[in-house]
PDB file of N, CA, C, O and CB in Angstrom:
ATOM      1  N   MET A   1     -13.169   3.561  -9.130  1.00  0.00           N
ATOM      2  CA  MET A   1     -12.183   4.365  -9.747  1.00  0.00           C
ATOM      3  C   MET A   1     -12.568   6.374  -9.279  1.00  0.00           C
ATOM      4  O   MET A   1     -11.842   7.341  -9.512  1.00  0.00           O
ATOM      5  CB  MET A   1     -12.358   3.866 -11.685  1.00  0.00           C
ATOM      6  N   LEU A   2     -13.343   6.357  -8.892  1.00  0.00           N
ATOM      7  CA  LEU A   2     -13.655   7.571  -7.815  1.00  0.00           C
ATOM      8  C   LEU A   2     -12.691   7.427  -7.004  1.00  0.00           C
ATOM      9  O   LEU A   2     -12.087   8.498  -7.061  1.00  0.00           O
ATOM     10  CB  LEU A   2     -15.018   7.587  -6.986  1.00  0.00           C
ATOM     11  N   ILE A   3     -12.221   6.818  -6.346  1.00  0.00           N
ATOM     12  CA  ILE A   3     -11.716   6.858  -5.135  1.00  0.00           C
ATOM     13  C   ILE A   3     -10.067   7.365  -5.536  1.00  0.00           C
ATOM     14  O   ILE A   3      -9.405   8.252  -4.998  1.00  0.00           O
ATOM     15  CB  ILE A   3     -11.953   5.325  -4.342  1.00  0.00           C
ATOM     16  N   LYS A   4      -9.676   6.408  -6.730  1.00  0.00           N
ATOM     17  CA  LYS A   4      -8.531   6.895  -7.237  1.00  0.00           C
ATOM     18  C   LYS A   4      -8.322   8.255  -7.851  1.00  0.00           C
ATOM     19  O   LYS A   4      -7.217   8.796  -7.897  1.00  0.00           O
ATOM     20  CB  LYS A   4      -8.220   6.089  -8.042  1.00  0.00           C
ATOM     21  N   GLY A   5      -9.588   8.855  -8.384  1.00  0.00           N
ATOM     22  CA  GLY A   5      -9.455  10.027  -8.959  1.00  0.00           C
ATOM     23  C   GLY A   5      -9.612  11.011  -7.974  1.00  0.00           C
ATOM     24  O   GLY A   5      -9.032  12.096  -8.031  1.00  0.00           O
ATOM     25  N   GLU A   6     -10.388  10.671  -7.055  1.00  0.00           N
ATOM     26  CA  GLU A   6     -10.627  12.233  -5.891  1.00  0.00           C
ATOM     27  C   GLU A   6      -8.926  11.934  -5.090  1.00  0.00           C
ATOM     28  O   GLU A   6      -8.251  12.948  -4.911  1.00  0.00           O
ATOM     29  CB  GLU A   6     -12.614  12.017  -4.156  1.00  0.00           C
ATOM     30  N   SER A   7      -8.455  10.877  -4.748  1.00  0.00           N
ATOM     31  CA  SER A   7      -7.603  10.794  -4.018  1.00  0.00           C
ATOM     32  C   SER A   7      -6.363  11.547  -4.938  1.00  0.00           C
ATOM     33  O   SER A   7      -5.667  12.445  -4.463  1.00  0.00           O
ATOM     34  CB  SER A   7      -7.512   9.355  -3.540  1.00  0.00           C
ATOM     35  N   SER A   8      -6.252  11.176  -5.934  1.00  0.00           N
ATOM     36  CA  SER A   8      -4.788  11.879  -6.574  1.00  0.00           C
ATOM     37  C   SER A   8      -5.111  13.152  -7.149  1.00  0.00           C
ATOM     38  O   SER A   8      -4.284  13.948  -7.594  1.00  0.00           O
ATOM     39  CB  SER A   8      -4.022  10.980  -7.845  1.00  0.00           C
ATOM     40  N   LEU A   9      -6.217  13.288  -7.121  1.00  0.00           N
ATOM     41  CA  LEU A   9      -6.444  15.188  -7.122  1.00  0.00           C
ATOM     42  C   LEU A   9      -6.234  15.848  -5.879  1.00  0.00           C
ATOM     43  O   LEU A   9      -5.667  16.934  -5.771  1.00  0.00           O
ATOM     44  CB  LEU A   9      -8.063  15.747  -7.475  1.00  0.00           C
ATOM     45  N   TRP A  10      -6.772  15.072  -4.798  1.00  0.00           N
ATOM     46  CA  TRP A  10      -6.339  15.717  -3.364  1.00  0.00           C
ATOM     47  C   TRP A  10      -4.663  15.568  -3.119  1.00  0.00           C
ATOM     48  O   TRP A  10      -4.093  16.337  -2.345  1.00  0.00           O
ATOM     49  CB  TRP A  10      -7.216  14.825  -2.015  1.00  0.00           C
ATOM     50  N   VAL A  11      -4.032  14.655  -3.749  1.00  0.00           N
ATOM     51  CA  VAL A  11      -2.441  14.569  -3.182  1.00  0.00           C
ATOM     52  C   VAL A  11      -1.406  15.512  -4.319  1.00  0.00           C
ATOM     53  O   VAL A  11      -0.239  15.892  -4.231  1.00  0.00           O
ATOM     54  CB  VAL A  11      -1.841  12.615  -3.171  1.00  0.00           C
ATOM     55  N   ASN A  12      -2.341  15.647  -5.271  1.00  0.00           N
ATOM     56  CA  ASN A  12      -1.654  16.904  -6.330  1.00  0.00           C
ATOM     57  C   ASN A  12      -2.020  18.475  -5.838  1.00  0.00           C
ATOM     58  O   ASN A  12      -1.346  19.479  -6.069  1.00  0.00           O
ATOM     59  CB  ASN A  12      -2.398  16.740  -8.095  1.00  0.00           C
ATOM     60  N   GLN A  13      -2.999  18.410  -5.261  1.00  0.00           N
ATOM     61  CA  GLN A  13      -3.727  19.875  -4.857  1.00  0.00           C
ATOM     62  C   GLN A  13      -3.018  20.143  -4.041  1.00  0.00           C
ATOM     63  O   GLN A  13      -2.679  21.325  -3.986  1.00  0.00           O
ATOM     64  CB  GLN A  13      -5.159  20.049  -4.350  1.00  0.00           C
ATOM     65  N   GLN A  14      -2.414  19.100  -2.940  1.00  0.00           N
ATOM     66  CA  GLN A  14      -1.989  19.543  -1.648  1.00  0.00           C
ATOM     67  C   GLN A  14      -0.297  19.306  -1.852  1.00  0.00           C
ATOM     68  O   GLN A  14       0.531  19.054  -0.976  1.00  0.00           O
ATOM     69  CB  GLN A  14      -2.789  18.599  -0.308  1.00  0.00           C
ATOM     70  N   LYS A  15      -0.157  19.422  -2.844  1.00  0.00           N
ATOM     71  CA  LYS A  15       1.569  19.096  -3.200  1.00  0.00           C
ATOM     72  C   LYS A  15       2.158  17.992  -2.343  1.00  0.00           C
ATOM     73  O   LYS A  15       3.324  18.223  -2.021  1.00  0.00           O
ATOM     74  CB  LYS A  15       2.622  20.491  -2.867  1.00  0.00           C
ATOM     75  N   ILE A  16       1.597  16.717  -1.837  1.00  0.00           N
ATOM     76  CA  ILE A  16       2.329  16.252  -1.268  1.00  0.00           C
ATOM     77  C   ILE A  16       3.712  15.582  -1.641  1.00  0.00           C
ATOM     78  O   ILE A  16       4.581  15.431  -0.782  1.00  0.00           O
ATOM     79  CB  ILE A  16       1.674  15.731  -0.831  1.00  0.00           C
ATOM     80  N   VAL A  17       3.864  15.236  -2.794  1.00  0.00           N
ATOM     81  CA  VAL A  17       4.951  14.733  -3.721  1.00  0.00           C
ATOM     82  C   VAL A  17       5.815  16.007  -4.901  1.00  0.00           C
ATOM     83  O   VAL A  17       5.494  17.108  -5.349  1.00  0.00           O
ATOM     84  CB  VAL A  17       4.067  13.479  -4.671  1.00  0.00           C
ATOM     85  N   LYS A  18       6.511  15.485  -4.977  1.00  0.00           N
ATOM     86  CA  LYS A  18       7.371  16.817  -5.642  1.00  0.00           C
ATOM     87  C   LYS A  18       6.619  16.608  -7.420  1.00  0.00           C
ATOM     88  O   LYS A  18       6.081  17.361  -8.231  1.00  0.00           O
ATOM     89  CB  LYS A  18       9.728  16.505  -5.537  1.00  0.00           C
ATOM     90  N   ASN A  19       6.952  15.269  -7.366  1.00  0.00           N
ATOM     91  CA  ASN A  19       5.916  14.979  -9.543  1.00  0.00           C
ATOM     92  C   ASN A  19       4.284  15.116  -8.872  1.00  0.00           C
ATOM     93  O   ASN A  19       3.742  15.245  -7.775  1.00  0.00           O
ATOM     94  CB  ASN A  19       6.149  12.265 -10.784  1.00  0.00           C
ATOM     95  N   LYS A  20       3.928  14.994 -10.320  1.00  0.00           N
ATOM     96  CA  LYS A  20       2.473  14.606 -10.491  1.00  0.00           C
ATOM     97  C   LYS A  20       2.452  13.649  -9.503  1.00  0.00           C
ATOM     98  O   LYS A  20       3.461  13.321  -8.878  1.00  0.00           O
ATOM     99  CB  LYS A  20       1.975  14.064 -11.930  1.00  0.00           C
ATOM    100  N   PHE A  21       1.287  13.154  -9.318  1.00  0.00           N
ATOM    101  CA  PHE A  21       0.901  11.985  -8.655  1.00  0.00           C
ATOM    102  C   PHE A  21      -0.223  11.195  -9.024  1.00  0.00           C
ATOM    103  O   PHE A  21      -1.316  11.388  -8.493  1.00  0.00           O
ATOM    104  CB  PHE A  21       0.733  12.266  -7.491  1.00  0.00           C
ATOM    105  N   GLU A  22      -0.040  10.299  -9.910  1.00  0.00           N
ATOM    106  CA  GLU A  22      -0.833   9.067 -10.576  1.00  0.00           C
ATOM    107  C   GLU A  22      -0.696   7.643 -10.182  1.00  0.00           C
ATOM    108  O   GLU A  22       0.378   7.059 -10.035  1.00  0.00           O
ATOM    109  CB  GLU A  22      -0.522   9.007 -11.923  1.00  0.00           C
ATOM    110  N   TRP A  23      -1.795   7.172 -10.035  1.00  0.00           N
ATOM    111  CA  TRP A  23      -2.283   5.722  -9.775  1.00  0.00           C
ATOM    112  C   TRP A  23      -1.522   4.870 -10.989  1.00  0.00           C
ATOM    113  O   TRP A  23      -1.364   5.436 -12.071  1.00  0.00           O
ATOM    114  CB  TRP A  23      -4.127   5.589  -9.856  1.00  0.00           C
ATOM    115  N   GLN A  24      -1.045   3.481 -10.795  1.00  0.00           N
ATOM    116  CA  GLN A  24      -0.773   2.807 -11.823  1.00  0.00           C
ATOM    117  C   GLN A  24      -2.105   2.377 -12.239  1.00  0.00           C
ATOM    118  O   GLN A  24      -3.143   2.923 -11.867  1.00  0.00           O
ATOM    119  CB  GLN A  24       0.194   1.794 -11.590  1.00  0.00           C
ATOM    120  N   ASN A  25      -2.035   1.406 -13.002  1.00  0.00           N
ATOM    121  CA  ASN A  25      -3.071   0.751 -13.765  1.00  0.00           C
ATOM    122  C   ASN A  25      -3.905  -0.656 -13.062  1.00  0.00           C
ATOM    123  O   ASN A  25      -5.076  -1.011 -13.194  1.00  0.00           O
ATOM    124  CB  ASN A  25      -2.315   0.345 -15.109  1.00  0.00           C
ATOM    125  N   ASP A  26      -3.104  -1.086 -12.506  1.00  0.00           N
ATOM    126  CA  ASP A  26      -3.741  -2.037 -11.297  1.00  0.00           C
ATOM    127  C   ASP A  26      -3.539  -1.573 -10.162  1.00  0.00           C
ATOM    128  O   ASP A  26      -2.651  -0.736 -10.004  1.00  0.00           O
ATOM    129  CB  ASP A  26      -3.255  -3.391 -11.163  1.00  0.00           C
ATOM    130  N   TYR A  27      -4.220  -1.954  -9.245  1.00  0.00           N
ATOM    131  CA  TYR A  27      -4.692  -1.708  -7.793  1.00  0.00           C
ATOM    132  C   TYR A  27      -5.478  -2.794  -7.003  1.00  0.00           C
ATOM    133  O   TYR A  27      -6.226  -3.631  -7.509  1.00  0.00           O
ATOM    134  CB  TYR A  27      -5.566  -0.534  -7.807  1.00  0.00           C
ATOM    135  N   ILE A  28      -5.190  -2.647  -5.675  1.00  0.00           N
ATOM    136  CA  ILE A  28      -5.536  -3.593  -4.755  1.00  0.00           C
ATOM    137  C   ILE A  28      -6.223  -2.793  -3.606  1.00  0.00           C
ATOM    138  O   ILE A  28      -5.855  -1.623  -3.504  1.00  0.00           O
ATOM    139  CB  ILE A  28      -4.300  -4.426  -4.313  1.00  0.00           C
ATOM    140  N   ALA A  29      -7.168  -3.242  -2.718  1.00  0.00           N
ATOM    141  CA  ALA A  29      -7.914  -2.442  -1.680  1.00  0.00           C
ATOM    142  C   ALA A  29      -8.126  -3.540  -1.456  1.00  0.00           C
ATOM    143  O   ALA A  29      -8.632  -4.443  -2.121  1.00  0.00           O
ATOM    144  CB  ALA A  29      -8.992  -1.362  -1.787  1.00  0.00           C
ATOM    145  N   LEU A  30      -7.466  -3.440   0.160  1.00  0.00           N
ATOM    146  CA  LEU A  30      -7.516  -4.495   1.429  1.00  0.00           C
ATOM    147  C   LEU A  30      -8.212  -3.475   2.520  1.00  0.00           C
ATOM    148  O   LEU A  30      -8.342  -2.264   2.346  1.00  0.00           O
ATOM    149  CB  LEU A  30      -5.743  -5.164   2.018  1.00  0.00           C
ATOM    150  N   SER A  31      -8.675  -4.290   3.799  1.00  0.00           N
ATOM    151  CA  SER A  31      -9.113  -3.775   4.647  1.00  0.00           C
ATOM    152  C   SER A  31      -8.200  -4.050   5.894  1.00  0.00           C
ATOM    153  O   SER A  31      -7.085  -4.549   5.744  1.00  0.00           O
ATOM    154  CB  SER A  31     -10.365  -4.102   4.657  1.00  0.00           C
ATOM    155  N   VAL A  32      -8.640  -3.753   6.984  1.00  0.00           N
ATOM    156  CA  VAL A  32      -7.867  -4.513   8.272  1.00  0.00           C
ATOM    157  C   VAL A  32      -8.804  -4.897   9.354  1.00  0.00           C
ATOM    158  O   VAL A  32      -9.450  -3.854   9.452  1.00  0.00           O
ATOM    159  CB  VAL A  32      -6.731  -3.546   9.006  1.00  0.00           C
ATOM    160  N   SER A  33      -9.226  -5.590  10.099  1.00  0.00           N
ATOM    161  CA  SER A  33      -9.941  -5.933  11.392  1.00  0.00           C
ATOM    162  C   SER A  33      -9.458  -5.056  12.419  1.00  0.00           C
ATOM    163  O   SER A  33      -8.261  -4.775  12.477  1.00  0.00           O
ATOM    164  CB  SER A  33      -9.744  -7.394  11.839  1.00  0.00           C
ATOM    165  N   GLN A  34     -10.370  -4.562  13.308  1.00  0.00           N
ATOM    166  CA  GLN A  34     -10.189  -3.935  14.047  1.00  0.00           C
ATOM    167  C   GLN A  34      -8.832  -4.507  15.344  1.00  0.00           C
ATOM    168  O   GLN A  34      -7.877  -3.919  15.852  1.00  0.00           O
ATOM    169  CB  GLN A  34     -11.540  -3.718  14.321  1.00  0.00           C
ATOM    170  N   SER A  35      -9.444  -6.045  15.496  1.00  0.00           N
ATOM    171  CA  SER A  35      -8.196  -6.663  16.132  1.00  0.00           C
ATOM    172  C   SER A  35      -7.053  -7.044  15.852  1.00  0.00           C
ATOM    173  O   SER A  35      -6.272  -7.690  16.552  1.00  0.00           O
ATOM    174  CB  SER A  35      -8.348  -7.436  16.510  1.00  0.00           C
ATOM    175  N   ALA A  36      -6.866  -6.448  14.282  1.00  0.00           N
ATOM    176  CA  ALA A  36      -5.418  -6.541  13.882  1.00  0.00           C
ATOM    177  C   ALA A  36      -4.753  -5.171  13.579  1.00  0.00           C
ATOM    178  O   ALA A  36      -3.750  -5.065  12.873  1.00  0.00           O
ATOM    179  CB  ALA A  36      -5.289  -7.436  12.628  1.00  0.00           C
ATOM    180  N   VAL A  37      -5.287  -4.304  14.071  1.00  0.00           N
ATOM    181  CA  VAL A  37      -4.738  -2.500  13.973  1.00  0.00           C
ATOM    182  C   VAL A  37      -3.398  -2.418  14.567  1.00  0.00           C
ATOM    183  O   VAL A  37      -2.420  -1.792  14.158  1.00  0.00           O
ATOM    184  CB  VAL A  37      -5.781  -1.252  14.979  1.00  0.00           C
ATOM    185  N   ALA A  38      -3.544  -3.254  15.733  1.00  0.00           N
ATOM    186  CA  ALA A  38      -2.069  -2.737  16.524  1.00  0.00           C
ATOM    187  C   ALA A  38      -0.929  -3.351  15.620  1.00  0.00           C
ATOM    188  O   ALA A  38       0.096  -2.764  15.276  1.00  0.00           O
ATOM    189  CB  ALA A  38      -1.859  -3.412  18.334  1.00  0.00           C
ATOM    190  N   LYS A  39      -1.301  -4.660  15.295  1.00  0.00           N
ATOM    191  CA  LYS A  39      -0.324  -5.270  14.564  1.00  0.00           C
ATOM    192  C   LYS A  39      -0.039  -4.457  13.067  1.00  0.00           C
ATOM    193  O   LYS A  39       1.076  -4.453  12.545  1.00  0.00           O
ATOM    194  CB  LYS A  39      -0.801  -6.788  14.393  1.00  0.00           C
ATOM    195  N   VAL A  40      -0.975  -3.922  12.601  1.00  0.00           N
ATOM    196  CA  VAL A  40      -0.923  -3.442  11.455  1.00  0.00           C
ATOM    197  C   VAL A  40       0.120  -1.697  11.833  1.00  0.00           C
ATOM    198  O   VAL A  40       0.968  -1.267  11.051  1.00  0.00           O
ATOM    199  CB  VAL A  40      -2.728  -3.403  10.839  1.00  0.00           C
ATOM    200  N   ARG A  41      -0.183  -1.147  12.892  1.00  0.00           N
ATOM    201  CA  ARG A  41       0.298  -0.029  13.100  1.00  0.00           C
ATOM    202  C   ARG A  41       2.147  -0.280  13.738  1.00  0.00           C
ATOM    203  O   ARG A  41       2.967   0.637  13.798  1.00  0.00           O
ATOM    204  CB  ARG A  41      -0.875   0.695  14.148  1.00  0.00           C
ATOM    205  N   ALA A  42       2.384  -1.554  14.088  1.00  0.00           N
ATOM    206  CA  ALA A  42       3.823  -2.345  14.789  1.00  0.00           C
ATOM    207  C   ALA A  42       4.415  -2.323  13.154  1.00  0.00           C
ATOM    208  O   ALA A  42       5.460  -1.716  12.920  1.00  0.00           O
ATOM    209  CB  ALA A  42       3.576  -4.418  15.780  1.00  0.00           C
ATOM    210  N   TYR A  43       3.822  -2.884  12.280  1.00  0.00           N
ATOM    211  CA  TYR A  43       4.548  -3.656  11.033  1.00  0.00           C
ATOM    212  C   TYR A  43       4.990  -1.615  10.397  1.00  0.00           C
ATOM    213  O   TYR A  43       6.163  -1.246  10.331  1.00  0.00           O
ATOM    214  CB  TYR A  43       2.952  -5.146   9.606  1.00  0.00           C
ATOM    215  N   ILE A  44       4.110  -0.904  10.130  1.00  0.00           N
ATOM    216  CA  ILE A  44       4.210   0.094   9.867  1.00  0.00           C
ATOM    217  C   ILE A  44       5.157   1.353  10.409  1.00  0.00           C
ATOM    218  O   ILE A  44       5.529   2.345   9.782  1.00  0.00           O
ATOM    219  CB  ILE A  44       3.247   0.157   9.902  1.00  0.00           C
ATOM    220  N   ALA A  45       5.386   1.019  11.619  1.00  0.00           N
ATOM    221  CA  ALA A  45       6.610   1.964  12.437  1.00  0.00           C
ATOM    222  C   ALA A  45       7.861   0.784  11.951  1.00  0.00           C
ATOM    223  O   ALA A  45       8.917   1.403  11.812  1.00  0.00           O
ATOM    224  CB  ALA A  45       6.333   2.195  14.695  1.00  0.00           C
ATOM    225  N   LYS A  46       8.011  -0.458  11.709  1.00  0.00           N
ATOM    226  CA  LYS A  46       9.461  -0.860  11.502  1.00  0.00           C
ATOM    227  C   LYS A  46       9.499  -1.207  10.287  1.00  0.00           C
ATOM    228  O   LYS A  46      10.293  -2.089   9.960  1.00  0.00           O
ATOM    229  CB  LYS A  46      10.021  -1.923  12.326  1.00  0.00           C
ATOM    230  N   GLN A  47       8.466  -0.466   9.107  1.00  0.00           N
ATOM    231  CA  GLN A  47       8.589  -1.191   7.695  1.00  0.00           C
ATOM    232  C   GLN A  47      10.069  -0.681   7.145  1.00  0.00           C
ATOM    233  O   GLN A  47      10.954  -1.365   6.632  1.00  0.00           O
ATOM    234  CB  GLN A  47       7.207  -0.702   6.528  1.00  0.00           C
ATOM    235  N   GLU A  48      10.052   0.566   7.384  1.00  0.00           N
ATOM    236  CA  GLU A  48      11.892   0.920   6.626  1.00  0.00           C
ATOM    237  C   GLU A  48      12.950  -0.043   7.278  1.00  0.00           C
ATOM    238  O   GLU A  48      13.721  -0.448   6.408  1.00  0.00           O
ATOM    239  CB  GLU A  48      12.656   2.807   7.094  1.00  0.00           C
ATOM    240  N   GLU A  49      13.253  -0.566   8.590  1.00  0.00           N
ATOM    241  CA  GLU A  49      13.816  -1.684   8.643  1.00  0.00           C
ATOM    242  C   GLU A  49      13.436  -3.043   8.186  1.00  0.00           C
ATOM    243  O   GLU A  49      14.422  -3.764   8.031  1.00  0.00           O
ATOM    244  CB  GLU A  49      14.002  -1.723   9.614  1.00  0.00           C
ATOM    245  N   HIS A  50      12.488  -3.511   7.969  1.00  0.00           N
ATOM    246  CA  HIS A  50      11.689  -4.736   7.300  1.00  0.00           C
ATOM    247  C   HIS A  50      12.317  -4.681   5.913  1.00  0.00           C
ATOM    248  O   HIS A  50      13.148  -5.521   5.566  1.00  0.00           O
ATOM    249  CB  HIS A  50       9.884  -4.572   7.247  1.00  0.00           C
ATOM    250  N   HIS A  51      11.993  -3.880   5.276  1.00  0.00           N
ATOM    251  CA  HIS A  51      12.490  -3.550   3.898  1.00  0.00           C
ATOM    252  C   HIS A  51      13.792  -3.850   3.560  1.00  0.00           C
ATOM    253  O   HIS A  51      14.029  -4.517   2.553  1.00  0.00           O
ATOM    254  CB  HIS A  51      12.373  -2.253   3.635  1.00  0.00           C
ATOM    255  N   LEU A  52      14.940  -3.307   4.508  1.00  0.00           N
ATOM    256  CA  LEU A  52      16.046  -3.894   4.364  1.00  0.00           C
ATOM    257  C   LEU A  52      16.616  -5.516   4.371  1.00  0.00           C
ATOM    258  O   LEU A  52      17.588  -6.141   3.948  1.00  0.00           O
ATOM    259  CB  LEU A  52      16.504  -3.299   5.129  1.00  0.00           C
ATOM    260  N   LYS A  53      15.707  -5.700   4.921  1.00  0.00           N
ATOM    261  CA  LYS A  53      15.658  -7.330   4.561  1.00  0.00           C
ATOM    262  C   LYS A  53      14.735  -8.397   3.417  1.00  0.00           C
ATOM    263  O   LYS A  53      15.126  -9.435   2.883  1.00  0.00           O
ATOM    264  CB  LYS A  53      15.265  -7.839   5.821  1.00  0.00           C
ATOM    265  N   HIS A  54      13.632  -7.823   3.313  1.00  0.00           N
ATOM    266  CA  HIS A  54      12.620  -8.233   2.503  1.00  0.00           C
ATOM    267  C   HIS A  54      12.258  -7.084   1.323  1.00  0.00           C
ATOM    268  O   HIS A  54      11.858  -6.056   1.869  1.00  0.00           O
ATOM    269  CB  HIS A  54      11.417  -8.562   3.444  1.00  0.00           C
ATOM    270  N   THR A  55      12.283  -7.005   0.194  1.00  0.00           N
ATOM    271  CA  THR A  55      11.902  -5.940  -0.872  1.00  0.00           C
ATOM    272  C   THR A  55      10.255  -5.917  -0.745  1.00  0.00           C
ATOM    273  O   THR A  55       9.554  -6.813  -0.274  1.00  0.00           O
ATOM    274  CB  THR A  55      12.482  -6.399  -2.562  1.00  0.00           C
ATOM    275  N   PHE A  56       9.887  -4.830  -1.215  1.00  0.00           N
ATOM    276  CA  PHE A  56       8.241  -4.797  -1.417  1.00  0.00           C
ATOM    277  C   PHE A  56       7.960  -5.929  -2.386  1.00  0.00           C
ATOM    278  O   PHE A  56       6.931  -6.599  -2.291  1.00  0.00           O
ATOM    279  CB  PHE A  56       7.611  -3.270  -2.100  1.00  0.00           C
ATOM    280  N   ALA A  57       8.666  -6.092  -3.104  1.00  0.00           N
ATOM    281  CA  ALA A  57       7.895  -6.765  -4.271  1.00  0.00           C
ATOM    282  C   ALA A  57       7.914  -8.094  -3.841  1.00  0.00           C
ATOM    283  O   ALA A  57       7.121  -8.843  -4.412  1.00  0.00           O
ATOM    284  CB  ALA A  57       8.519  -6.608  -5.770  1.00  0.00           C
ATOM    285  N   GLN A  58       8.793  -8.675  -2.774  1.00  0.00           N
ATOM    286  CA  GLN A  58       8.931 -10.305  -2.399  1.00  0.00           C
ATOM    287  C   GLN A  58       7.562 -10.321  -1.542  1.00  0.00           C
ATOM    288  O   GLN A  58       6.800 -11.287  -1.497  1.00  0.00           O
ATOM    289  CB  GLN A  58      10.560 -10.854  -1.348  1.00  0.00           C
ATOM    290  N   GLU A  59       7.379  -9.125  -0.886  1.00  0.00           N
ATOM    291  CA  GLU A  59       6.477  -9.387   0.137  1.00  0.00           C
ATOM    292  C   GLU A  59       5.042  -9.124  -0.308  1.00  0.00           C
ATOM    293  O   GLU A  59       3.971  -9.363   0.251  1.00  0.00           O
ATOM    294  CB  GLU A  59       6.829  -8.588   1.316  1.00  0.00           C
ATOM    295  N   TYR A  60       5.350  -8.541  -1.524  1.00  0.00           N
ATOM    296  CA  TYR A  60       3.577  -8.604  -2.236  1.00  0.00           C
ATOM    297  C   TYR A  60       3.447  -9.697  -2.962  1.00  0.00           C
ATOM    298  O   TYR A  60       2.316 -10.139  -3.163  1.00  0.00           O
ATOM    299  CB  TYR A  60       3.066  -7.352  -3.373  1.00  0.00           C
ATOM    300  N   ASP A  61       4.437 -10.257  -3.425  1.00  0.00           N
ATOM    301  CA  ASP A  61       4.371 -11.663  -3.956  1.00  0.00           C
ATOM    302  C   ASP A  61       4.355 -12.740  -3.215  1.00  0.00           C
ATOM    303  O   ASP A  61       3.818 -13.760  -3.646  1.00  0.00           O
ATOM    304  CB  ASP A  61       5.281 -11.914  -4.687  1.00  0.00           C
ATOM    305  N   GLU A  62       4.852 -12.708  -2.161  1.00  0.00           N
ATOM    306  CA  GLU A  62       4.332 -13.678  -0.775  1.00  0.00           C
ATOM    307  C   GLU A  62       2.842 -13.463  -0.318  1.00  0.00           C
ATOM    308  O   GLU A  62       2.086 -14.403  -0.073  1.00  0.00           O
ATOM    309  CB  GLU A  62       5.275 -13.280   0.673  1.00  0.00           C
ATOM    310  N   PHE A  63       2.464 -12.031  -0.219  1.00  0.00           N
ATOM    311  CA  PHE A  63       1.285 -11.865   0.141  1.00  0.00           C
ATOM    312  C   PHE A  63       0.380 -12.613  -0.720  1.00  0.00           C
ATOM    313  O   PHE A  63      -0.428 -13.388  -0.211  1.00  0.00           O
ATOM    314  CB  PHE A  63       1.031 -10.583   0.210  1.00  0.00           C
ATOM    315  N   LEU A  64       0.449 -12.435  -2.083  1.00  0.00           N
ATOM    316  CA  LEU A  64      -0.882 -12.818  -2.852  1.00  0.00           C
ATOM    317  C   LEU A  64      -0.546 -14.003  -3.158  1.00  0.00           C
ATOM    318  O   LEU A  64      -1.392 -14.525  -3.883  1.00  0.00           O
ATOM    319  CB  LEU A  64      -1.357 -12.007  -4.116  1.00  0.00           C
ATOM    320  N   ARG A  65       0.626 -14.884  -2.838  1.00  0.00           N
ATOM    321  CA  ARG A  65       0.433 -16.286  -3.115  1.00  0.00           C
ATOM    322  C   ARG A  65      -0.378 -17.040  -1.492  1.00  0.00           C
ATOM    323  O   ARG A  65      -1.160 -17.990  -1.548  1.00  0.00           O
ATOM    324  CB  ARG A  65       2.210 -16.987  -3.572  1.00  0.00           C
ATOM    325  N   ALA A  66      -0.121 -16.619  -0.684  1.00  0.00           N
ATOM    326  CA  ALA A  66      -0.600 -16.905   0.482  1.00  0.00           C
ATOM    327  C   ALA A  66      -1.644 -16.327   0.670  1.00  0.00           C
ATOM    328  O   ALA A  66      -1.905 -16.081   1.848  1.00  0.00           O
ATOM    329  CB  ALA A  66       0.117 -16.724   1.379  1.00  0.00           C
ATOM    330  N   HIS A  67      -2.621 -15.895  -0.372  1.00  0.00           N
ATOM    331  CA  HIS A  67      -4.024 -15.620  -0.005  1.00  0.00           C
ATOM    332  C   HIS A  67      -4.453 -15.889  -1.679  1.00  0.00           C
ATOM    333  O   HIS A  67      -5.484 -15.415  -2.157  1.00  0.00           O
ATOM    334  CB  HIS A  67      -4.378 -13.859   0.821  1.00  0.00           C
ATOM    335  N   ASN A  68      -3.738 -16.504  -2.257  1.00  0.00           N
ATOM    336  CA  ASN A  68      -4.482 -17.114  -3.320  1.00  0.00           C
ATOM    337  C   ASN A  68      -5.064 -15.965  -4.546  1.00  0.00           C
ATOM    338  O   ASN A  68      -6.005 -16.131  -5.323  1.00  0.00           O
ATOM    339  CB  ASN A  68      -5.737 -17.912  -2.557  1.00  0.00           C
ATOM    340  N   LEU A  69      -4.297 -14.957  -4.433  1.00  0.00           N
ATOM    341  CA  LEU A  69      -4.723 -13.807  -5.362  1.00  0.00           C
ATOM    342  C   LEU A  69      -3.360 -14.091  -6.401  1.00  0.00           C
ATOM    343  O   LEU A  69      -3.200 -13.100  -7.115  1.00  0.00           O
ATOM    344  CB  LEU A  69      -4.853 -12.005  -4.485  1.00  0.00           C
ATOM    345  N   SER A  70      -2.620 -14.875  -6.601  1.00  0.00           N
ATOM    346  CA  SER A  70      -1.767 -14.688  -7.638  1.00  0.00           C
ATOM    347  C   SER A  70      -1.952 -15.166  -9.287  1.00  0.00           C
ATOM    348  O   SER A  70      -2.284 -16.330  -9.510  1.00  0.00           O
ATOM    349  CB  SER A  70      -0.714 -15.256  -7.118  1.00  0.00           C
ATOM    350  N   GLU A  71      -1.784 -14.473 -10.115  1.00  0.00           N
ATOM    351  CA  GLU A  71      -1.934 -14.877 -11.315  1.00  0.00           C
ATOM    352  C   GLU A  71      -1.688 -16.407 -11.734  1.00  0.00           C
ATOM    353  O   GLU A  71      -1.844 -16.759 -12.904  1.00  0.00           O
ATOM    354  CB  GLU A  71      -1.182 -14.070 -11.961  1.00  0.00           C
TER     355      GLU A  71
END
């Protein structure tokens, strides 16, 4: 919870978003191995184009199922 509180305080102090930034009740934290950094960067660079074909919700559900994290 400390990460959520500190990060939302910082985002709001920096006025990064127009409205007040708040975390949702549910969240997930993941890490990336050093060997996957280039792949993740490439994904981020093409994310807007990618989400024209797959919504974030679709991709999130697929990720949860693939890693046995869905309820």
